[in-house]
Backbone of each chain as ProteinMPNN parsed JSONL, in Angstrom:
{"seq_chain_A": "MCTQAVALLAGVMESRGIATACVALVKHVAEAVRPPRALAVPFPFGEALGPAGDAATQLRVLRAALRLLESPGPPPVLEDA", "coords_chain_A": {"N_chain_A": [[255.757, 91.858, 83.334], [257.078, 89.665, 84.373], [255.772, 89.311, 86.786], [253.258, 88.578, 85.895], [253.955, 86.163, 84.616], [254.854, 84.43, 86.719], [252.54, 84.401, 88.205], [250.674, 83.19, 86.491], [251.899, 80.693, 86.25], [251.637, 79.848, 88.881], [248.891, 79.451, 88.999], [248.612, 77.285, 87.22], [250.12, 75.315, 88.552], [248.796, 75.112, 90.972], [246.347, 74.07, 90.156], [247.066, 71.521, 89.774], [247.406, 70.458, 92.222], [249.423, 71.472, 93.824], [250.262, 73.594, 96.392], [250.622, 77.093, 96.208], [252.621, 80.049, 96.575], [252.968, 83.285, 95.634], [255.21, 85.813, 94.784], [254.651, 89.214, 94.197], [255.632, 91.796, 92.187], [254.323, 93.883, 91.085], [251.457, 95.179, 92.125], [248.974, 95.679, 90.931], [249.029, 94.058, 88.737], [248.949, 91.521, 89.859], [246.393, 91.715, 90.937], [244.936, 91.769, 88.606], [245.609, 89.386, 87.248], [245.285, 87.349, 89.139], [246.607, 85.175, 90.828], [246.491, 82.268, 93.018], [247.528, 82.688, 95.716], [249.129, 85.548, 96.768], [251.845, 87.76, 97.465], [252.306, 91.071, 97.751], [255.043, 93.103, 97.079], [257.168, 95.896, 97.994], [259.328, 96.49, 96.385], [261.758, 97.444, 93.817], [261.82, 96.445, 90.293], [263.935, 93.681, 89.639], [264.854, 93.102, 92.127], [263.165, 91.301, 93.823], [262.793, 90.141, 96.342], [263.94, 91.857, 98.049], [266.641, 94.188, 98.764], [269.861, 93.556, 97.239], [272.173, 91.703, 99.102], [270.877, 92.16, 101.466], [270.093, 90.17, 103.634], [268.375, 89.822, 105.82], [266.009, 91.169, 105.168], [265.286, 89.775, 102.841], [264.835, 87.2, 103.866], [262.725, 87.752, 105.588], [260.7, 88.456, 103.793], [260.505, 86.099, 102.318], [259.62, 84.357, 104.33], [257.144, 85.551, 104.868], [255.839, 85.074, 102.468], [255.744, 82.278, 102.521], [254.093, 81.912, 104.7], [251.627, 82.547, 103.651], [250.861, 80.205, 102.514], [249.498, 78.835, 104.402], [247.155, 80.099, 104.599], [243.63, 80.319, 105.038], [242.138, 80.933, 102.824], [239.329, 82.513, 101.108], [240.445, 81.976, 97.662], [241.13, 84.611, 95.246], [244.006, 85.191, 97.29], [245.521, 88.046, 98.404], [248.076, 89.778, 99.773], [249.899, 92.426, 101.472], [253.431, 92.792, 101.713]], "CA_chain_A": [[255.644, 90.569, 82.645], [257.529, 88.611, 85.28], [254.722, 89.064, 87.779], [252.224, 87.786, 85.209], [254.46, 84.811, 84.343], [254.819, 83.583, 87.915], [251.141, 84.265, 88.618], [250.059, 82.17, 85.639], [252.48, 79.407, 86.645], [251.028, 79.472, 90.159], [247.576, 78.909, 88.69], [248.785, 75.956, 86.616], [250.598, 74.379, 89.577], [247.725, 74.926, 91.972], [245.312, 73.2, 89.58], [247.59, 70.15, 89.827], [247.489, 70.023, 93.605], [250.555, 72.052, 94.551], [249.944, 74.896, 96.995], [251.588, 78.071, 95.71], [252.678, 81.419, 97.079], [253.543, 84.054, 94.549], [255.629, 87.177, 95.089], [254.177, 90.115, 93.138], [256.333, 93.083, 92.145], [253.358, 94.897, 90.646], [250.232, 94.708, 92.763], [247.799, 95.698, 90.042], [249.111, 92.888, 87.859], [248.422, 90.397, 90.65], [244.939, 91.89, 91.028], [244.349, 91.473, 87.296], [245.847, 87.992, 86.843], [244.667, 86.571, 90.214], [247.166, 83.914, 91.33], [245.76, 81.852, 94.232], [248.038, 83.407, 96.899], [250.212, 86.439, 96.339], [252.38, 88.73, 98.412], [252.774, 92.252, 97.023], [256.244, 93.65, 97.714], [257.393, 97.288, 97.608], [260.689, 96.626, 95.854], [261.833, 97.682, 92.373], [262.164, 95.32, 89.422], [265.325, 93.271, 89.751], [265.153, 92.643, 93.489], [261.81, 91.03, 94.309], [262.753, 89.766, 97.762], [264.619, 92.871, 98.849], [267.916, 94.619, 98.187], [271.004, 92.646, 97.214], [272.981, 91.745, 100.309], [270.046, 92.369, 102.656], [269.57, 88.834, 103.942], [267.277, 89.893, 106.789], [264.783, 91.524, 104.438], [264.936, 88.675, 101.942], [264.271, 86.124, 104.69], [261.421, 88.193, 106.098], [259.734, 88.377, 102.697], [260.299, 84.681, 102.015], [258.768, 83.812, 105.391], [255.787, 86.076, 104.684], [255.251, 84.345, 101.339], [255.451, 80.911, 102.969], [252.929, 81.942, 105.61], [250.405, 82.569, 102.838], [250.485, 78.824, 102.187], [248.599, 78.344, 105.451], [245.942, 80.92, 104.58], [242.414, 79.522, 104.811], [241.461, 81.372, 101.615], [239.23, 81.908, 99.771], [241.276, 82.609, 96.639], [242.565, 84.862, 95.364], [244.511, 85.838, 98.497], [246.563, 89.023, 98.04], [248.46, 90.56, 100.949], [251.086, 93.268, 101.319], [254.572, 92.345, 102.522]], "C_chain_A": [[256.042, 89.419, 83.556], [256.458, 88.277, 86.309], [253.595, 88.256, 87.146], [252.698, 86.344, 85.019], [254.382, 83.931, 85.585], [253.381, 83.394, 88.406], [250.44, 83.187, 87.799], [250.597, 80.785, 85.986], [251.872, 78.929, 87.96], [249.657, 78.86, 89.914], [247.666, 77.499, 88.126], [249.177, 74.942, 87.689], [249.506, 74.084, 90.607], [246.652, 73.971, 91.45], [245.777, 71.749, 89.538], [247.942, 69.745, 91.249], [248.641, 70.568, 94.411], [250.136, 73.422, 95.093], [251.025, 75.897, 96.584], [251.485, 79.391, 96.457], [253.538, 82.207, 96.106], [253.999, 85.41, 95.071], [255.232, 88.06, 93.903], [254.894, 91.451, 93.234], [255.383, 94.213, 91.773], [251.981, 94.446, 91.127], [249.057, 94.666, 91.79], [247.84, 94.552, 89.034], [248.583, 91.652, 88.597], [246.906, 90.494, 90.773], [244.261, 91.5, 89.72], [244.446, 89.981, 86.963], [245.235, 87.007, 87.855], [245.316, 85.208, 90.47], [246.485, 83.562, 92.658], [246.2, 82.581, 95.504], [249.196, 84.279, 96.455], [250.567, 87.417, 97.443], [252.936, 89.898, 97.603], [253.936, 92.88, 97.775], [256.515, 95.06, 97.181], [258.73, 97.531, 96.927], [260.679, 96.868, 94.347], [262.087, 96.385, 91.604], [263.634, 94.981, 89.632], [265.705, 92.806, 91.132], [263.845, 92.376, 94.234], [261.751, 90.744, 95.8], [263.424, 90.801, 98.659], [265.98, 93.165, 98.255], [268.985, 93.525, 98.222], [271.802, 92.816, 98.499], [272.19, 91.92, 101.593], [269.343, 91.062, 103.018], [268.359, 88.905, 104.864], [265.962, 90.219, 106.094], [264.339, 90.379, 103.541], [264.288, 87.526, 102.712], [262.885, 86.496, 105.209], [260.352, 88.059, 105.015], [259.454, 86.912, 102.334], [259.392, 84.033, 103.056], [257.323, 84.276, 105.229], [255.094, 85.361, 103.53], [254.863, 82.931, 101.773], [254.246, 80.869, 103.906], [251.612, 81.959, 104.843], [249.923, 81.16, 102.513], [249.507, 78.261, 103.208], [247.345, 79.201, 105.561], [244.721, 80.041, 104.337], [241.693, 79.894, 103.522], [240.312, 82.296, 101.971], [240.123, 82.634, 98.769], [240.477, 83.63, 95.832], [242.904, 85.606, 96.656], [245.635, 86.776, 98.07], [246.848, 89.886, 99.261], [249.68, 91.409, 100.633], [252.193, 92.743, 102.217], [254.8, 93.314, 103.669]], "O_chain_A": [[255.44, 88.346, 83.528], [256.26, 87.114, 86.662], [253.038, 87.358, 87.778], [251.93, 85.406, 85.235], [253.896, 82.802, 85.512], [253.046, 82.346, 88.958], [249.7, 82.368, 88.345], [249.842, 79.813, 86.013], [251.619, 77.736, 88.131], [249.296, 77.866, 90.545], [246.892, 76.62, 88.506], [248.633, 73.839, 87.733], [249.332, 72.947, 91.045], [246.111, 73.162, 92.205], [244.976, 70.847, 89.294], [248.694, 68.793, 91.458], [248.831, 70.176, 95.563], [249.708, 74.295, 94.338], [252.213, 75.574, 96.612], [250.412, 79.793, 96.907], [254.674, 81.84, 95.804], [253.227, 86.091, 95.745], [255.451, 87.695, 92.748], [254.782, 92.155, 94.237], [255.624, 95.371, 92.114], [251.412, 93.479, 90.621], [248.248, 93.738, 91.818], [246.798, 94.125, 88.536], [247.857, 90.84, 88.022], [246.21, 89.48, 90.72], [243.152, 90.966, 89.721], [243.492, 89.386, 86.462], [244.727, 85.955, 87.467], [244.647, 84.183, 90.343], [245.965, 84.442, 93.343], [245.362, 83.039, 96.281], [250.141, 83.794, 95.831], [249.724, 87.838, 98.235], [253.909, 89.747, 96.864], [253.83, 93.158, 98.969], [256.139, 95.384, 96.055], [259.213, 98.663, 96.898], [259.704, 96.538, 93.672], [262.506, 95.375, 92.17], [264.473, 95.869, 89.783], [266.752, 92.184, 91.314], [263.465, 93.114, 95.144], [260.761, 91.071, 96.455], [263.471, 90.641, 99.879], [266.426, 92.469, 97.343], [269.004, 92.684, 99.121], [272.073, 93.937, 98.929], [272.751, 91.841, 102.686], [268.157, 90.879, 102.744], [267.416, 88.13, 104.706], [264.928, 89.621, 106.391], [263.154, 90.05, 103.486], [263.302, 86.947, 102.256], [261.985, 85.657, 105.262], [259.239, 87.605, 105.282], [258.31, 86.536, 102.076], [258.503, 83.255, 102.713], [256.389, 83.499, 105.426], [253.9, 85.073, 103.602], [253.783, 82.446, 101.433], [253.478, 79.907, 103.903], [250.601, 81.447, 105.324], [248.737, 80.939, 102.267], [248.772, 77.318, 102.914], [246.564, 79.052, 106.501], [244.77, 79.12, 103.522], [240.722, 79.231, 103.157], [240.315, 82.836, 103.077], [240.514, 83.778, 98.999], [239.254, 83.517, 95.746], [242.194, 86.525, 97.065], [246.599, 86.341, 97.44], [245.985, 90.629, 99.728], [250.399, 91.157, 99.667], [251.939, 92.302, 103.338], [255.715, 93.119, 104.47]]}, "seq_chain_B": "MAVYRWRRIDPVPWAELRRPLASARVALVTSAGFYRPGIDEPFRRITGGDSSFRALPDDVDPRSLVLGQISDSFDHGPATADPNVAFPLPWLHQMAAAGEIGESAPRHLSFNGSITAPERLVRDTGPRAAQLLVEDGVDAAVLVPI", "coords_chain_B": {"N_chain_B": [[252.609, 99.51, 77.356], [250.261, 100.144, 78.546], [248.13, 99.303, 77.033], [248.288, 96.64, 77.109], [246.748, 93.542, 77.682], [246.325, 91.906, 80.573], [246.525, 88.471, 81.378], [243.856, 86.738, 82.71], [243.258, 84.618, 85.46], [240.725, 82.364, 85.705], [238.306, 80.108, 86.569], [239.85, 80.747, 89.823], [242.159, 78.435, 90.877], [242.539, 76.272, 93.767], [244.591, 74.772, 96.058], [244.775, 73.105, 98.972], [247.357, 73.255, 101.41], [248.904, 70.254, 101.969], [250.045, 69.255, 104.257], [251.374, 70.35, 107.437], [253.348, 73.363, 107.25], [255.803, 73.008, 108.443], [256.439, 70.43, 107.895], [256.402, 70.225, 105.213], [257.368, 69.752, 101.767], [259.168, 71.937, 99.866], [259.411, 73.817, 96.895], [261.303, 76.123, 94.878], [260.43, 78.558, 92.457], [261.667, 80.487, 90.033], [261.579, 83.454, 88.026], [263.751, 84.542, 86.923], [265.324, 83.549, 84.989], [267.616, 82.084, 85.503], [270.338, 79.915, 84.77], [272.49, 77.012, 84.376], [275.644, 77.547, 83.3], [277.153, 75.971, 80.5], [275.909, 73.621, 81.041], [273.077, 73.819, 80.994], [270.817, 74.835, 78.39], [270.977, 78.155, 77.213], [268.49, 80.757, 77.714], [266.285, 81.911, 75.118], [265.982, 84.695, 72.867], [263.067, 85.302, 71.716], [260.12, 85.982, 69.75], [257.365, 86.976, 71.637], [258.324, 85.674, 73.828], [260.413, 83.337, 75.623], [259.202, 80.401, 76.68], [260.238, 78.243, 77.95], [261.749, 76.141, 80.531], [264.253, 75.625, 83.088], [265.442, 72.993, 85.092], [266.781, 73.105, 88.244], [269.117, 71.551, 90.301], [268.828, 70.786, 93.827], [271.216, 71.07, 95.139], [272.639, 72.934, 93.77], [275.002, 75.559, 93.258], [274.067, 78.732, 93.812], [275.599, 80.95, 93.128], [276.975, 80.163, 90.944], [275.323, 80.337, 88.848], [274.018, 81.716, 85.787], [272.471, 84.763, 85.027], [269.864, 84.647, 83.071], [267.835, 86.182, 82.135], [266.048, 87.8, 79.63], [264.936, 90.298, 79.418], [265.559, 93.801, 79.377], [264.419, 95.608, 80.983], [264.837, 95.986, 83.603], [267.16, 96.436, 86.323], [269.949, 94.495, 86.136], [271.924, 94.243, 87.942], [271.561, 93.83, 90.864], [270.585, 91.091, 91.069], [272.61, 89.735, 89.833], [274.739, 90.24, 91.501], [273.754, 89.166, 93.851], [272.109, 86.399, 93.935], [270.053, 85.673, 95.613], [268.049, 87.566, 95.653], [266.15, 86.822, 93.876], [266.175, 84.1, 93.789], [266.109, 82.424, 96.341], [267.663, 80.217, 97.485], [269.634, 79.469, 99.51], [268.372, 80.553, 101.748], [266.03, 79.103, 101.877], [267.1, 76.608, 102.479], [268.173, 77.199, 104.958], [265.834, 77.648, 106.411], [264.749, 75.12, 106.317], [266.632, 73.687, 107.8], [266.176, 74.829, 110.231], [263.731, 73.888, 110.833], [261.497, 75.249, 110.017], [260.312, 74.828, 107.58], [259.502, 71.637, 106.053], [261.282, 70.318, 104.178], [263.626, 71.149, 101.57], [262.906, 71.011, 98.099], [263.947, 68.43, 95.726], [264.483, 69.437, 93.205], [264.455, 72.653, 91.653], [262.841, 75.331, 89.842], [263.46, 77.284, 86.933], [262.409, 79.935, 85.07], [262.274, 82.136, 82.221], [261.045, 85.153, 82.661], [260.07, 87.189, 80.983], [257.621, 87.182, 79.204], [255.467, 87.856, 76.787], [253.459, 86.701, 75.336], [251.725, 84.431, 76.694], [250.534, 81.953, 76.104], [251.685, 79.437, 75.414], [253.116, 78.964, 77.733], [251.095, 78.546, 79.6], [249.691, 76.402, 78.518], [251.523, 74.395, 77.861], [254.467, 74.394, 78.723], [254.221, 75.203, 81.401], [252.359, 73.288, 82.557], [254.052, 71.025, 82.21], [256.148, 71.669, 83.873], [254.792, 71.732, 86.303], [254.131, 69.051, 86.495], [256.637, 67.924, 86.852], [257.206, 68.839, 89.432], [255.193, 67.516, 90.815], [256.022, 64.87, 90.437], [258.288, 64.959, 91.976], [257.253, 64.967, 94.463], [256.481, 67.353, 95.62], [255.035, 69.618, 97.912], [254.481, 72.331, 98.064], [255.035, 75.459, 96.392], [257.102, 78.304, 96.047], [256.934, 81.198, 94.259], [258.924, 83.421, 92.506], [259.294, 86.508, 91.021], [261.236, 88.734, 88.884]], "CA_chain_B": [[252.122, 98.554, 78.349], [248.926, 100.538, 78.987], [247.116, 98.595, 76.273], [248.47, 95.188, 77.262], [245.685, 92.889, 78.456], [246.861, 90.847, 81.422], [245.741, 87.247, 81.27], [243.158, 86.534, 83.975], [242.988, 83.238, 85.865], [239.311, 82.283, 86.059], [238.279, 80.356, 88.013], [241.132, 80.637, 90.521], [242.237, 77.13, 91.542], [242.974, 76.32, 95.169], [245.064, 73.498, 96.6], [245.172, 73.218, 100.38], [248.645, 72.659, 101.779], [248.517, 68.912, 102.424], [250.605, 68.979, 105.578], [251.867, 71.607, 108.006], [254.532, 73.911, 106.594], [256.996, 72.467, 109.105], [256.779, 69.12, 107.334], [256.138, 70.288, 103.77], [258.475, 69.821, 100.81], [258.945, 73.222, 99.191], [260.24, 74.126, 95.725], [261.358, 77.501, 94.417], [260.258, 78.801, 91.029], [262.091, 81.859, 89.759], [261.445, 83.854, 86.62], [264.963, 85.311, 86.606], [266.044, 82.94, 83.861], [268.915, 81.517, 85.902], [270.676, 78.6, 84.221], [273.856, 76.578, 84.664], [276.424, 77.675, 82.065], [277.841, 74.754, 80.103], [275.052, 72.464, 81.32], [271.737, 74.116, 80.488], [270.666, 75.734, 77.249], [270.558, 79.516, 77.57], [267.169, 81.158, 77.24], [266.371, 82.516, 73.796], [265.233, 85.923, 72.63], [262.132, 84.993, 70.641], [258.898, 86.766, 69.793], [256.384, 86.502, 72.614], [259.026, 85.206, 75.018], [260.834, 81.941, 75.714], [258.396, 79.819, 77.767], [260.853, 77.02, 78.474], [262.275, 76.256, 81.891], [265.387, 74.787, 83.455], [265.342, 72.417, 86.432], [268.048, 73.295, 88.944], [269.167, 70.639, 91.453], [268.814, 71.454, 95.131], [272.572, 71.338, 95.623], [273.316, 73.866, 92.871], [275.547, 76.768, 93.89], [273.421, 79.855, 93.111], [276.59, 81.91, 92.608], [277.499, 79.646, 89.682], [274.29, 80.48, 87.819], [274.0, 82.907, 84.933], [271.172, 85.43, 84.958], [269.545, 84.556, 81.652], [266.654, 86.984, 81.803], [266.249, 88.535, 78.396], [264.423, 91.668, 79.532], [266.456, 94.855, 79.856], [263.561, 96.606, 81.632], [265.182, 96.085, 85.019], [268.583, 96.457, 86.629], [270.444, 93.14, 86.359], [273.0, 94.298, 88.928], [271.315, 93.18, 92.155], [270.48, 89.624, 90.988], [273.927, 89.228, 89.46], [275.569, 90.315, 92.703], [273.147, 88.397, 94.926], [270.986, 85.637, 93.357], [268.968, 85.511, 96.589], [266.956, 88.524, 95.43], [265.116, 86.171, 93.067], [266.286, 82.632, 93.92], [266.663, 82.403, 97.708], [267.879, 78.824, 97.864], [270.266, 79.324, 100.834], [267.418, 80.888, 102.821], [265.132, 77.957, 101.99], [267.854, 75.578, 103.208], [268.265, 77.648, 106.35], [264.524, 77.432, 107.034], [264.584, 73.671, 106.484], [267.497, 73.279, 108.909], [265.587, 75.339, 111.468], [262.441, 73.251, 111.046], [260.378, 76.122, 109.631], [259.666, 74.026, 106.543], [259.952, 70.252, 106.179], [262.525, 70.158, 103.428], [263.749, 71.765, 100.264], [262.631, 70.031, 97.051], [265.177, 67.997, 95.041], [264.716, 70.302, 92.043], [263.771, 73.942, 91.609], [262.586, 75.652, 88.446], [263.825, 78.617, 86.486], [261.822, 80.406, 83.823], [262.582, 83.499, 81.802], [259.7, 85.692, 82.862], [259.598, 88.235, 80.052], [256.786, 86.457, 78.247], [254.306, 88.695, 76.458], [252.426, 85.817, 74.795], [251.907, 83.313, 77.627], [249.704, 80.789, 75.782], [252.468, 78.196, 75.514], [253.451, 78.803, 79.152], [249.923, 78.027, 80.312], [249.195, 75.148, 77.93], [252.55, 73.39, 77.602], [255.625, 74.299, 79.614], [253.76, 75.296, 82.789], [251.918, 71.962, 83.001], [255.183, 70.089, 82.323], [256.864, 72.062, 85.092], [253.982, 71.282, 87.441], [254.253, 67.589, 86.553], [257.95, 67.644, 87.45], [257.095, 69.039, 90.879], [254.363, 66.413, 91.328], [256.881, 63.674, 90.474], [259.239, 65.138, 93.068], [256.539, 64.95, 95.745], [256.472, 68.711, 96.176], [253.776, 70.056, 98.5], [254.252, 73.764, 97.894], [256.026, 76.192, 95.623], [257.168, 79.758, 96.173], [257.274, 81.717, 92.932], [259.544, 84.736, 92.67], [259.606, 87.197, 89.767], [262.422, 89.584, 88.992]], "C_chain_B": [[250.683, 98.881, 78.768], [247.845, 99.743, 78.264], [247.255, 97.075, 76.411], [247.356, 94.615, 78.128], [246.283, 91.739, 79.248], [245.943, 89.64, 81.348], [245.159, 86.887, 82.64], [242.953, 85.05, 84.244], [241.535, 83.171, 86.341], [238.76, 80.927, 85.637], [239.67, 80.19, 88.626], [241.185, 79.284, 91.236], [242.762, 77.271, 92.971], [243.363, 74.925, 95.618], [245.479, 73.738, 98.045], [246.573, 72.637, 100.55], [248.346, 71.337, 102.485], [249.005, 68.584, 103.82], [251.123, 70.302, 106.14], [253.157, 72.052, 107.309], [255.809, 73.282, 107.156], [257.343, 71.057, 108.647], [256.589, 69.082, 105.821], [257.428, 70.34, 102.957], [258.218, 71.009, 99.882], [259.937, 73.414, 98.038], [260.222, 75.63, 95.453], [261.139, 77.533, 92.907], [260.62, 80.261, 90.79], [261.839, 82.188, 88.289], [262.658, 84.683, 86.183], [265.745, 84.72, 85.439], [267.418, 82.421, 84.241], [269.122, 80.173, 85.203], [272.138, 78.301, 84.521], [274.673, 76.658, 83.375], [277.184, 76.388, 81.767], [277.032, 73.497, 80.332], [273.668, 72.672, 80.692], [271.82, 74.986, 79.231], [270.337, 77.134, 77.769], [269.124, 79.781, 77.109], [267.327, 81.945, 75.945], [265.525, 83.777, 73.717], [264.303, 85.663, 71.441], [260.839, 85.781, 70.835], [257.905, 86.152, 70.778], [257.009, 85.972, 73.886], [259.317, 83.719, 74.978], [260.128, 81.323, 76.926], [259.032, 78.583, 78.382], [261.354, 77.233, 79.906], [263.471, 75.342, 82.063], [265.139, 74.266, 84.869], [266.725, 72.495, 87.083], [268.078, 72.38, 90.173], [269.313, 71.404, 92.766], [270.21, 71.799, 95.633], [273.345, 72.279, 94.693], [273.859, 75.055, 93.679], [274.955, 77.976, 93.159], [274.421, 80.843, 92.516], [277.197, 81.448, 91.292], [276.519, 79.866, 88.531], [274.472, 81.767, 87.03], [272.582, 83.459, 84.909], [270.78, 85.527, 83.484], [268.355, 85.388, 81.218], [266.937, 87.877, 80.61], [265.921, 90.017, 78.569], [265.507, 92.637, 79.997], [265.644, 95.958, 80.541], [263.801, 96.671, 83.136], [266.689, 96.03, 85.165], [269.052, 95.033, 86.949], [271.486, 93.085, 87.482], [272.715, 93.557, 90.216], [271.297, 91.657, 92.071], [271.795, 88.987, 90.565], [274.838, 89.198, 90.689], [275.07, 89.362, 93.789], [271.928, 87.648, 94.385], [269.803, 85.482, 94.313], [267.828, 86.501, 96.384], [265.825, 87.892, 94.613], [265.137, 84.65, 93.175], [266.922, 82.341, 95.278], [266.907, 80.994, 98.239], [268.579, 78.683, 99.229], [269.299, 79.618, 101.984], [266.405, 79.749, 102.995], [265.82, 76.83, 102.767], [267.954, 75.931, 104.69], [266.95, 77.396, 107.083], [264.25, 75.942, 107.236], [265.402, 73.181, 107.677], [266.906, 73.703, 110.252], [264.217, 74.728, 111.754], [261.247, 74.12, 110.7], [259.604, 75.537, 108.458], [260.173, 72.592, 106.718], [261.282, 70.052, 105.492], [262.447, 70.92, 102.125], [263.563, 70.677, 99.212], [263.937, 69.615, 96.365], [265.508, 68.83, 93.808], [263.892, 71.569, 92.164], [263.707, 74.37, 90.143], [262.921, 77.092, 88.126], [263.206, 78.889, 85.119], [262.426, 81.76, 83.483], [261.25, 84.236, 81.738], [259.216, 86.726, 81.875], [258.853, 87.585, 78.893], [255.54, 87.288, 77.981], [253.148, 87.862, 75.913], [252.466, 84.512, 75.585], [251.108, 82.057, 77.299], [250.477, 79.474, 75.975], [252.863, 77.91, 76.967], [252.308, 78.112, 79.89], [249.531, 76.645, 79.816], [250.241, 74.039, 77.896], [253.632, 73.354, 78.681], [255.228, 74.394, 81.09], [253.264, 73.957, 83.305], [253.068, 70.951, 83.113], [256.006, 70.392, 83.569], [256.114, 71.575, 86.329], [254.116, 69.77, 87.613], [255.583, 67.181, 87.187], [257.879, 67.793, 88.978], [256.251, 67.933, 91.514], [255.213, 65.15, 91.463], [257.886, 63.75, 91.617], [258.557, 65.179, 94.437], [256.484, 66.309, 96.418], [255.083, 69.07, 96.707], [253.452, 71.497, 98.153], [255.379, 74.39, 97.093], [255.936, 77.671, 95.944], [257.701, 80.296, 94.855], [257.748, 83.16, 93.054], [259.858, 85.354, 91.305], [260.909, 87.972, 89.904], [262.138, 90.935, 88.354]], "O_chain_B": [[249.969, 98.018, 79.278], [246.764, 99.528, 78.811], [246.435, 96.321, 75.888], [247.059, 95.153, 79.195], [246.695, 90.726, 78.682], [244.723, 89.782, 81.264], [245.899, 86.75, 83.614], [242.523, 84.308, 83.36], [241.166, 83.862, 87.291], [238.748, 80.624, 84.444], [240.554, 79.575, 88.029], [240.356, 79.011, 92.104], [243.361, 78.287, 93.322], [242.552, 74.001, 95.564], [246.421, 74.484, 98.312], [246.927, 71.647, 99.909], [247.621, 71.307, 103.479], [248.435, 67.724, 104.493], [251.29, 71.268, 105.396], [253.946, 71.229, 106.844], [256.772, 73.053, 106.424], [258.413, 70.543, 108.97], [256.616, 68.008, 105.219], [258.438, 70.892, 103.393], [257.192, 71.078, 99.206], [261.14, 73.201, 98.192], [259.248, 76.316, 95.761], [261.599, 76.654, 92.179], [259.949, 81.163, 91.291], [261.883, 81.312, 87.425], [262.597, 85.425, 85.203], [266.71, 85.317, 84.961], [268.299, 82.326, 83.386], [268.183, 79.39, 85.064], [272.918, 79.188, 84.869], [274.41, 75.9, 82.441], [277.782, 75.787, 82.66], [277.414, 72.42, 79.874], [273.164, 71.818, 79.962], [272.76, 75.758, 79.044], [269.509, 77.281, 78.668], [268.615, 79.101, 76.218], [268.363, 82.564, 75.702], [264.506, 83.914, 74.393], [264.716, 85.793, 70.289], [260.509, 86.192, 71.947], [257.645, 84.95, 70.743], [256.333, 85.83, 74.905], [258.573, 82.94, 74.382], [260.423, 81.682, 78.066], [258.432, 77.942, 79.244], [261.375, 78.354, 80.415], [263.677, 74.408, 81.289], [264.681, 75.008, 85.739], [267.711, 72.008, 86.53], [267.166, 72.428, 90.998], [269.847, 72.513, 92.806], [270.377, 72.705, 96.45], [274.563, 72.408, 94.813], [273.246, 75.49, 94.654], [275.303, 78.222, 92.005], [274.128, 81.498, 91.516], [277.852, 82.225, 90.599], [276.849, 79.611, 87.373], [275.001, 82.761, 87.528], [271.614, 82.709, 84.785], [271.29, 86.37, 82.746], [267.916, 85.31, 80.07], [267.925, 88.611, 80.579], [266.544, 90.879, 77.949], [266.28, 92.326, 80.903], [266.106, 97.091, 80.669], [263.057, 97.332, 83.86], [267.402, 95.629, 84.246], [268.6, 94.437, 87.926], [271.879, 92.002, 87.916], [273.526, 92.735, 90.64], [271.916, 90.989, 92.899], [272.067, 87.834, 90.899], [275.605, 88.256, 90.888], [275.863, 88.817, 94.556], [270.827, 88.197, 94.375], [268.686, 85.194, 93.883], [266.734, 86.283, 96.903], [264.688, 88.361, 94.65], [264.216, 83.984, 92.703], [268.115, 82.049, 95.365], [266.417, 80.628, 99.307], [268.16, 77.853, 100.035], [269.39, 79.016, 103.054], [265.973, 79.461, 104.112], [265.2, 76.179, 103.608], [267.835, 75.067, 105.559], [266.951, 76.98, 108.242], [263.6, 75.549, 108.205], [264.931, 72.365, 108.468], [267.1, 73.04, 111.27], [263.611, 75.009, 112.788], [260.112, 73.784, 111.04], [258.392, 75.722, 108.349], [261.146, 72.353, 107.433], [262.275, 69.672, 106.112], [261.373, 71.282, 101.644], [264.009, 69.545, 99.404], [264.922, 70.353, 96.41], [266.669, 68.923, 93.409], [262.785, 71.564, 92.701], [264.432, 73.836, 89.303], [262.7, 77.998, 88.93], [263.449, 78.17, 84.15], [263.007, 82.436, 84.332], [260.427, 83.971, 80.862], [258.048, 87.112, 81.923], [259.364, 87.456, 77.78], [254.667, 87.409, 78.84], [251.99, 88.266, 76.014], [253.165, 83.578, 75.192], [251.011, 81.167, 78.145], [249.992, 78.535, 76.607], [252.935, 76.752, 77.379], [252.528, 77.211, 80.698], [249.086, 75.806, 80.599], [249.886, 72.86, 77.9], [253.709, 72.403, 79.458], [255.832, 73.735, 81.936], [253.689, 73.516, 84.373], [253.061, 70.111, 84.013], [256.499, 69.482, 84.236], [256.716, 71.071, 87.277], [254.203, 69.27, 88.734], [255.651, 66.222, 87.955], [258.425, 66.973, 89.716], [256.553, 67.468, 92.613], [255.14, 64.447, 92.471], [258.29, 62.723, 92.162], [259.215, 65.4, 95.454], [256.445, 66.401, 97.645], [254.078, 68.851, 96.03], [252.288, 71.85, 97.967], [256.517, 73.922, 97.111], [254.847, 78.225, 96.095], [258.773, 79.905, 94.394], [257.064, 84.008, 93.629], [260.61, 84.774, 90.522], [261.597, 87.875, 90.919], [263.009, 91.805, 88.337]]}, "name": "protein", "num_of_chains": 2, "seq": "MCTQAVALLAGVMESRGIATACVALVKHVAEAVRPPRALAVPFPFGEALGPAGDAATQLRVLRAALRLLESPGPPPVLEDAMAVYRWRRIDPVPWAELRRPLASARVALVTSAGFYRPGIDEPFRRITGGDSSFRALPDDVDPRSLVLGQISDSFDHGPATADPNVAFPLPWLHQMAAAGEIGESAPRHLSFNGSITAPERLVRDTGPRAAQLLVEDGVDAAVLVPI"}
């Protein structure tokens, strides 16, 4: 549900001119909902950016999500972390 | 969940990043339901899900936030111990200081993501949230579920 919620919000924000990058905990949900840019992560529910206390992983995933903002498209863009 | 019909975005909108990432103003949007105790209203357990959001100032201390996510379908332990798993504000600040992004937005947004009936999210609260980011001159948003 969380992946759908952020994906739908990304669509709303993008339609108002804000570039969005969405982290997706469940890849098939991102494939179904189709946010403009999404990064599928291999982590369990509750730790979307990586394990608690693992700053290096969290930063790596955040950077990967931000890089999607410079993707040339076309939408939907869905990559694996 | 097998019979749940995910809501499809069609057509998929696309907004080019208006300026290079290194000069862009970036906001975080989390669905962890974080809120400031004593300041913000807690999220509510209502049928279909609470579609409201809280705006968190850029200088908020993430460790002071309460994890307001209603769903018990995930382990609340990691995000309680380390809010960065779903609201990586210190890392965004670190990237701004290093010049990887232009700057962190003045406000970030927190939703409670366990929303099974997202109509109001798409028609009402989502557009209001987007408008807030537009007013703040935000170029890009990173959205993180939990």
